One Martini backbone bead per residue (centre of mass of N, CA, C, O) as a GRO file, in nm:
protein
  218
    1MET     BB    1  13.064  12.905   6.496
    2PRO     BB    2  13.141  13.035   6.775
    3ALA     BB    3  13.190  12.992   7.088
    4TRP     BB    4  13.056  13.054   7.376
    5ARG     BB    5  13.086  13.272   7.636
    6GLY     BB    6  12.942  13.103   7.856
    7LEU     BB    7  12.627  13.087   7.806
    8ASP     BB    8  12.399  12.940   7.621
    9PHE     BB    9  12.100  12.892   7.382
   10SER     BB   10  11.978  12.595   7.382
   11ARG     BB   11  11.707  12.601   7.533
   12GLU     BB   12  11.573  12.817   7.358
   13ARG     BB   13  11.609  12.685   7.081
   14ALA     BB   14  11.433  12.440   7.143
   15LEU     BB   15  11.172  12.605   7.183
   16TYR     BB   16  11.163  12.739   6.909
   17THR     BB   17  11.156  12.468   6.752
   18GLY     BB   18  10.877  12.390   6.917
   19GLY     BB   19  10.702  12.685   6.883
   20PHE     BB   20  10.828  12.892   7.085
   21ALA     BB   21  10.718  13.243   7.068
   22PRO     BB   22  10.864  13.383   7.285
   23VAL     BB   23  11.150  13.365   7.507
   24ALA     BB   24  11.180  13.385   7.859
   25GLY     BB   25  11.353  13.532   8.134
   26ALA     BB   26  11.365  13.499   8.504
   27ASP     BB   27  11.446  13.715   8.791
   28GLU     BB   28  11.574  13.778   9.125
   29VAL     BB   29  11.652  14.039   9.372
   30GLY     BB   30  11.623  14.056   9.735
   31ARG     BB   31  11.515  13.851   9.960
   32GLY     BB   32  11.730  13.882  10.218
   33PRO     BB   33  11.714  14.157  10.298
   34LEU     BB   34  11.628  14.428  10.531
   35ALA     BB   35  11.630  14.614  10.268
   36GLY     BB   36  11.443  14.697  10.026
   37PRO     BB   37  11.376  14.565   9.730
   38VAL     BB   38  11.240  14.358   9.508
   39VAL     BB   39  11.394  14.254   9.199
   40ALA     BB   40  11.254  14.204   8.878
   41ALA     BB   41  11.327  14.020   8.570
   42ALA     BB   42  11.267  14.031   8.210
   43VAL     BB   43  11.391  13.836   7.920
   44VAL     BB   44  11.435  13.877   7.560
   45LEU     BB   45  11.635  13.733   7.353
   46ASP     BB   46  11.826  13.763   7.075
   47PRO     BB   47  11.926  13.501   6.883
   48ALA     BB   48  12.138  13.695   6.709
   49ARG     BB   49  12.221  13.863   7.012
   50VAL     BB   50  12.391  13.707   7.222
   51PRO     BB   51  12.557  13.763   7.486
   52GLN     BB   52  12.869  13.740   7.599
   53GLY     BB   53  12.914  13.605   7.932
   54LEU     BB   54  12.683  13.478   8.056
   55ASP     BB   55  12.577  13.480   8.406
   56ASP     BB   56  12.568  13.468   8.713
   57SER     BB   57  12.577  13.760   8.881
   58LYS     BB   58  12.753  13.653   9.131
   59LYS     BB   59  13.009  13.577   8.927
   60LEU     BB   60  13.036  13.879   8.870
   61THR     BB   61  13.151  14.164   8.819
   62ARG     BB   62  13.054  14.478   8.825
   63ALA     BB   63  13.167  14.560   8.550
   64ARG     BB   64  13.045  14.320   8.393
   65ARG     BB   65  12.751  14.373   8.459
   66GLU     BB   66  12.733  14.655   8.334
   67ALA     BB   67  12.807  14.571   8.045
   68LEU     BB   68  12.578  14.361   8.009
   69TYR     BB   69  12.343  14.542   8.066
   70ALA     BB   70  12.383  14.727   7.822
   71GLU     BB   71  12.360  14.499   7.610
   72ILE     BB   72  12.083  14.392   7.682
   73CYS     BB   73  11.924  14.664   7.647
   74ALA     BB   74  12.018  14.689   7.333
   75THR     BB   75  11.907  14.370   7.235
   76ALA     BB   76  11.658  14.342   7.428
   77GLU     BB   77  11.381  14.247   7.608
   78VAL     BB   78  11.280  14.456   7.891
   79ALA     BB   79  11.175  14.402   8.240
   80VAL     BB   80  11.068  14.571   8.548
   81ALA     BB   81  11.009  14.489   8.903
   82LEU     BB   82  10.879  14.606   9.224
   83ALA     BB   83  10.901  14.515   9.576
   84PRO     BB   84  10.832  14.676   9.840
   85PRO     BB   85  10.843  14.674  10.176
   86VAL     BB   86  10.533  14.704  10.217
   87ARG     BB   87  10.464  14.443  10.060
   88ILE     BB   88  10.634  14.245  10.215
   89ASP     BB   89  10.492  14.299  10.491
   90ARG     BB   90  10.201  14.226  10.390
   91ASP     BB   91  10.257  13.938  10.211
   92ASN     BB   92  10.541  13.846  10.194
   93ILE     BB   93  10.820  13.743  10.031
   94ARG     BB   94  10.701  13.538   9.835
   95GLN     BB   95  10.458  13.701   9.720
   96ALA     BB   96  10.624  13.948   9.632
   97THR     BB   97  10.804  13.798   9.432
   98LEU     BB   98  10.584  13.682   9.246
   99TRP     BB   99  10.466  13.956   9.173
  100ALA     BB  100  10.721  14.074   9.039
  101LEU     BB  101  10.760  13.859   8.823
  102ALA     BB  102  10.483  13.888   8.684
  103ASN     BB  103  10.520  14.196   8.617
  104ALA     BB  104  10.765  14.168   8.439
  105VAL     BB  105  10.633  13.993   8.223
  106ARG     BB  106  10.397  14.197   8.162
  107GLY     BB  107  10.615  14.429   8.068
  108LEU     BB  108  10.656  14.318   7.810
  109PRO     BB  109  10.608  14.381   7.479
  110ARG     BB  110  10.577  14.064   7.477
  111CYS     BB  111  10.420  13.777   7.509
  112PRO     BB  112  10.520  13.496   7.612
  113ALA     BB  113  10.525  13.144   7.544
  114PHE     BB  114  10.787  13.117   7.736
  115LEU     BB  115  10.905  13.051   8.075
  116LEU     BB  116  11.214  13.104   8.242
  117VAL     BB  117  11.282  13.029   8.591
  118ASP     BB  118  11.415  13.078   8.882
  119GLY     BB  119  11.385  12.793   9.064
  120ASN     BB  120  11.070  12.637   9.237
  121ASP     BB  121  10.865  12.915   9.211
  122PRO     BB  122  10.636  12.997   9.008
  123PRO     BB  123  10.465  13.218   8.849
  124GLN     BB  124  10.171  13.368   8.742
  125VAL     BB  125  10.120  13.314   8.395
  126ALA     BB  126  10.031  13.361   8.035
  127CYS     BB  127  10.219  13.089   8.023
  128ALA     BB  128  10.452  12.888   7.987
  129VAL     BB  129  10.639  12.720   8.260
  130GLU     BB  130  10.983  12.699   8.399
  131ALA     BB  131  11.151  12.580   8.671
  132VAL     BB  132  11.506  12.648   8.762
  133VAL     BB  133  11.745  12.529   8.941
  134GLY     BB  134  12.004  12.737   8.886
  135GLY     BB  135  11.937  12.904   8.615
  136ASP     BB  136  12.152  13.148   8.629
  137GLY     BB  137  12.386  12.907   8.560
  138LEU     BB  138  12.237  12.772   8.275
  139ILE     BB  139  12.056  13.014   8.149
  140ALA     BB  140  12.070  13.286   7.959
  141SER     BB  141  11.800  13.440   8.020
  142ILE     BB  142  11.827  13.425   8.327
  143ALA     BB  143  12.099  13.561   8.352
  144ALA     BB  144  12.008  13.828   8.231
  145ALA     BB  145  11.798  13.886   8.452
  146SER     BB  146  11.995  13.884   8.692
  147ILE     BB  147  12.161  14.127   8.594
  148VAL     BB  148  11.941  14.338   8.581
  149ALA     BB  149  11.843  14.315   8.875
  150LYS     BB  150  12.114  14.377   9.014
  151VAL     BB  151  12.175  14.655   8.893
  152VAL     BB  152  11.916  14.796   8.975
  153ARG     BB  153  11.939  14.748   9.282
  154ASP     BB  154  12.215  14.875   9.333
  155ARG     BB  155  12.133  15.158   9.238
  156LEU     BB  156  11.906  15.201   9.439
  157MET     BB  157  12.081  15.162   9.700
  158ALA     BB  158  12.266  15.401   9.644
  159GLY     BB  159  12.037  15.609   9.670
  160VAL     BB  160  11.956  15.536   9.958
  161GLY     BB  161  12.236  15.596  10.080
  162ALA     BB  162  12.229  15.903  10.014
  163ALA     BB  163  11.962  15.956  10.189
  164PHE     BB  164  12.088  15.729  10.417
  165PRO     BB  165  12.403  15.747  10.546
  166ALA     BB  166  12.394  15.582  10.826
  167TYR     BB  167  12.370  15.272  10.681
  168GLY     BB  168  12.532  15.183  10.409
  169PHE     BB  169  12.375  15.071  10.151
  170GLU     BB  170  12.602  15.098   9.921
  171ARG     BB  171  12.759  14.844  10.051
  172HIS     BB  172  12.521  14.614  10.154
  173MET     BB  173  12.222  14.636  10.020
  174GLY     BB  174  12.062  14.547  10.306
  175TYR     BB  175  12.216  14.350  10.440
  176GLY     BB  176  12.312  14.156  10.740
  177THR     BB  177  12.548  14.318  10.847
  178PRO     BB  178  12.737  14.448  11.089
  179GLU     BB  179  12.698  14.740  10.997
  180HIS     BB  180  12.389  14.730  10.982
  181GLY     BB  181  12.335  14.644  11.274
  182ALA     BB  182  12.463  14.894  11.406
  183ALA     BB  183  12.274  15.102  11.271
  184LEU     BB  184  12.011  14.992  11.388
  185ARG     BB  185  12.088  15.032  11.688
  186ALA     BB  186  12.144  15.345  11.659
  187HIS     BB  187  11.867  15.431  11.459
  188GLY     BB  188  11.695  15.241  11.348
  189PRO     BB  189  11.451  15.230  11.136
  190CYS     BB  190  11.358  15.290  10.814
  191LEU     BB  191  11.149  15.314  10.536
  192HIS     BB  192  11.335  15.069  10.391
  193HIS     BB  193  11.252  14.868  10.591
  194ARG     BB  194  11.174  14.536  10.699
  195ARG     BB  195  10.953  14.493  10.963
  196SER     BB  196  10.909  14.166  10.940
  197PHE     BB  197  11.197  14.133  11.004
  198ALA     BB  198  11.350  14.034  11.278
  199PRO     BB  199  11.586  14.245  11.319
  200VAL     BB  200  11.391  14.487  11.287
  201ARG     BB  201  11.172  14.418  11.492
  202GLU     BB  202  11.361  14.416  11.739
  203GLN     BB  203  11.438  14.719  11.719
  204GLN     BB  204  11.155  14.829  11.756
  205LEU     BB  205  11.104  14.705  12.036
  206ALA     BB  206  11.343  14.845  12.172
  207LEU     BB  207  11.242  15.134  12.123
  208PHE     BB  208  10.970  15.108  12.267
  209SER     BB  209  11.088  15.029  12.540
  210ALA     BB  210  11.260  15.283  12.581
  211ALA     BB  211  11.024  15.485  12.563
  212GLY     BB  212  10.867  15.371  12.807
  213GLU     BB  213  11.088  15.423  13.019
  214LEU     BB  214  11.092  15.733  12.982
  215GLU     BB  215  10.797  15.786  13.062
  216GLU     BB  216  10.818  15.667  13.347
  217ALA     BB  217  11.044  15.863  13.442
  218ASP     BB  218  10.856  16.122  13.398
   0.00000   0.00000   0.00000
């Protein structure tokens, strides 16, 4: 058998050998941005058709992510869940992320016997679970989930950018770039912004303050 390019399937194979089947990987994208949802994905790779070149989505080019995304969706069991800004603002980013991860796992066609998840804060799921720090760069199933989540979120943010062209979401994906900060100062938050995040909250307060000054002047 030729060597895999990218991450291998050794951790999952060990679990299958130990009697756990199926084995899923899960990851999320979008904890840090000021706008848009957190997107979580769960993936059960087919042991006989593991895509070559899997790796942490952040290490891959956009074109390579898109190609792997298509291959993953064609050969694996995949589920995606979104935590929108309103849930993030209501529950906080940690709870919203855990909720999205758990819902992605529940959305799989089969309940996994074992879940491998990126990070150190596992969601509550109805199976055995192991959190792996840096797992998206170590474990094939988690890397596949990171690719799915990244591609889905980037596509969503491109759509948001088309609907709200003043903010440039399709370029910065909602992260706190200088361009995004300038748009926030110029236009204030839109409905896709996370109003509990400090830079957005500060712009809201500034707008309220300016509106109050205008009322006093009238």
